[in-house]
N, C-alpha and C positions, 0 to 999 in steps of 0.2 A: 504494500500500500504506500502511495506517495505521502510524504510528510506535508501537512498543510502549513503554509507560512502564515504568520500573523499579519493582518493588514498594516500597512505603514501608518505610523502615528505622525500627524501633522501638528506642529506647535505654532501657537500664535506668537506674535512679536513680544508680547508681555511675558509669555511663558519662557521663551528663549532668554529674555533679559534676566528673569529670575534665576533660571538655570545657570547662566553665565556668572551671575553674582555668587551663587553657591559654589561654582567650580573654582572661582578665584580664592575662596576661603579654604576649600578642601577638595582635592582632586580624587580622593578615595573615601567617599562617605560610607560609614558602616550601615548595617541593615536598618537600624533605628533611625538614623539620619535620613536614609533614603525614603523611609515611610513618612517622615516629617516633610521632606521636600515634595513628595507625591501629593500629600494633602494640600500643600500650598499651591502647587502648580495645577493640580486637578487631573492627574493621570495615575496609572497603576505603578506601584513601586518597581515592578519588573521593567517597565519602560524607562524609569529613571536609571536603573542599572545599565541598560543598553545605551542610553544617551551619554552617560558618563564614560562608558567604554569607548564609544565612538568619538567623544570629545577628546579623550586622552590620545587616541590614535591620530586625530587631526593635529593635536599639539606636537606629537612626535614627528609627524610628516613636515609640519612647518619648520620645526627646529632643524630637521635634516636638510631641508631645502635652503635654509638660512646658512648653515655650515657649508654646504656645497657652493652656495653663491659667494661666500667669503673666500673659498679656495680659488674660484674662477677669477675673481677680481680682488686680489689682495691689496691692502692699503699700501700706497706707495710711500716709501721712506725717502723723501726728497729734502 
């Protein structure tokens, strides 16, 4: 039997703003903190878990691109 994927969760601008604020405070919220965030944002705690996983992946990707960009264009020492 094929595994049914959950439908994509779409976040409003206000929800994203709140999630980003929480992410700045703590990138690895525990179960209880995720429940609190879910209550504030209005989505399931499991969706909060996935959002934080994806946000951390995005951060790592941006950091990697930043490091590679610095290697390509090193600061000139003139």
